N, C-alpha and C positions, 0 to 999 in steps of 0.2 A: 396476542391479538393477531388474527389472521387478516392479511391484506387482500382485498378483493379488487383485482385490476380492472380499470375502466379505460375508456378511449379518450380521456381528456388531457393527455400529455401535451397536446399542442401540435405544432407543425412537423410534418414529415418532410422528406426530401422534395416532394412535388410542390409544396406550398411554402417552403422556407425562403424568405427573401434575403437571407444572408446578412441580416441586420442585427444590431446589438439587442433590440427588443426581444427577439426570440431567445437569445442567450439568457437575458435577465428573467424571462418568463420560465425558462427551463429550470434555472436555479431556484426560483420561487416555488414552482410546482413540486420539484423533487424534495425541497426542504419541508414543504407542507405534508407530502406523503410520508416522509420519514417521521415527522412529529406525530402524525396520526396513527402510526404503526407501533407506537410505544407499548411495551409489555411491562406493566407495573411490577410484576414479580421479578422479571429480569432486571429492571431498573434498580430494584433494591439490592441485588447482588453487585451491581456496578458501584453503587454508593458505598458498599462495604469494602471495595478494593482500594487500598491505600496508595498514595503517591502521585496520582494524576489530578491535575486541576482542570482538565478539559470538561466542558459540559457534555451531557449525554441525554438523549431522549429515552434510552433504554429499549433499543431494538436489537433483536438477535441478528447475528451476521448473515445467516441465510436469507432472512427477510430483506435486509439491506441490499444484498446482491440481487434478489428478485426484483426489487423496485428499480435498481440501476439498469438491469438487463431489459426490463420492460420498456423503460424510457429509451434505451439505446436501439431497440429493435428496428425502428424506422429511421434511425439517424446515422447508421454506419456509413452512409454516403456523404455525410457532412465533411467538409475540409478539416484536417487535423487541428488547425489553429482555432476553429470554432468549437470543436469538441474539447480542446484543452482549455479554452476560455470558460466553459461550463465547469470543468473539473477544478480549475484554479479558483473559480468563484465559490464552489462548494467547499474547497479546502479552506478558503479565507474566512469562512464562518467560524472556524475553530471548534465546531461540534464534532463529536466522535462519529456519528452516523453519516454526516455529510462527507467527512473525510474518507470513511470507508467506501461510500458510494463513488467518490471520485476515483479511488484506486480500482474499484470494480469496473468502471467505465474504461479505464486505460487498459486493463488486462483483457477485456473482452472486445476491444476494438483495435484498429491499426495504430492507435497511439503508442502501443507497446513498442512499435518499430521506429517511432520518430520522437520519443520522449527525450527532452534535453536534460543532460545530467545536471546542469546548473539549476534547473527547476526542482529536480529531485533533491539536490543538496539543500536548496532553500527550504523545501518542505521539511526535510529531516531536522533542520534547526528549530522547527516550531513544534516538535513532538516531545511529549514528556512521559510516554508510557511505552511498554514493550509490545503491546498489542498492535499499535499502528506502526511501530518500527519494523516488526516482523512482516506485516502486510506490505510495507514499503519495500522490504528486501525481496519480496516476491517479484517486484518489478526490476529493482536494481540487479538482482541475480540474473534475470533473463537478458537485461541489457548487456551485462558483462559477457554472457555466453555469445551474444551476437557481435560484440565489439570488444575483443580482448585488450585493446588499448586503454579501456577504462580501468584496467587493473591499477594503474597509477592513482586514479581518483579514489579507488577503494582504499588503497594504502594511506592516502591523505586522510580519509575518514578515521583510520585507526590512530592517527596522531592528534585527533581533535581533543580539546579539553572537555568536550561534552560526552559523557558516558553513553548517551543514547546513540550518538554517531559512531562511537567505537563498537557498540553492539551491532549497529547496522553493518559495519565492515565485516564482522564475522558472519552474520546471518546471510549477507549477500553472497559470500563464498560458499556457505552451506547450500544455498539454492543453486548456485552455479555448478556445484560439485555433483549435481544430478548427471552432468556430463563429467565422466571420470577424469578427463584431462585436467580438470580444475582441482583434483585432489592435492597435488603439491602446493598449490596456492592456499588452499584451506589449511593444510598442515603448517605452512609458514605463518599464516595469520594467527593461528592458535598459539604457536610458539612466541609470537610477537607480544601477545596480550595475556599470556598465561598467568602472569603475576599481578594483573589488574585486580584491585580490591573492590571495585564497584560491583554490587550484586547483579545488576543487569548484564555486565560484561562477564562476570564469573559464570553466570548461568549459560550464556552463549558459548563460552569456552567449553563447558561440559557438554553442551549440545553438539558442538563441532567435533569433539573427541568421539562421541557416540556415532556420529555420521562417518567418521574415518574408520571406526571399527567395522561398521556395516559394509563400507566400500572394500575393506581388506577381506572380509568374509566373502563378498561377492567375487573378488578376484581368485580366491582360493577354491572356488567350486570347480 
């Protein structure tokens, strides 16, 4: 289904009164847009994917990103705490697309520079699938690049009883290793979790090893 953007997303920076009503309106409008963008054929493929209990509208990722970016276009001047309130509200719905939209808003706004690790950790505890885990790692990896002191937090994830959080630890470093200075950290994390039997973690270990091979080939050029 093709989404046809319109101008009814609500207040931009000129007429936003900084009240909770606009935050709630934004969550409601975004949720409605996402629900109406469902693609029945794509929804069927999601229902065939085992393991996740999260509800889904059945919207393709590029469409979700388009809706989030359109909403954000006139709101980048909003204070970070108001933008995050919208993201947290979307995340709290538990729906796949709302959570993907929340992550898209963060990545495409200044929230990427002010995201609190405690919130990211809280969100990661509510995920039960690798799609959202890896999208979340796109944020945590950039946070780690900007603040190396978060490496201790990433190591804490690797000690979690939750295999999704252990996967997040690896994929965070895969993302961070786009900066080659994080290659040793990625190698250490792979060694740390190489004997983990959880499929989500084993898959991430294999992915991390592939990334290390590519980094080694880049250095050899």
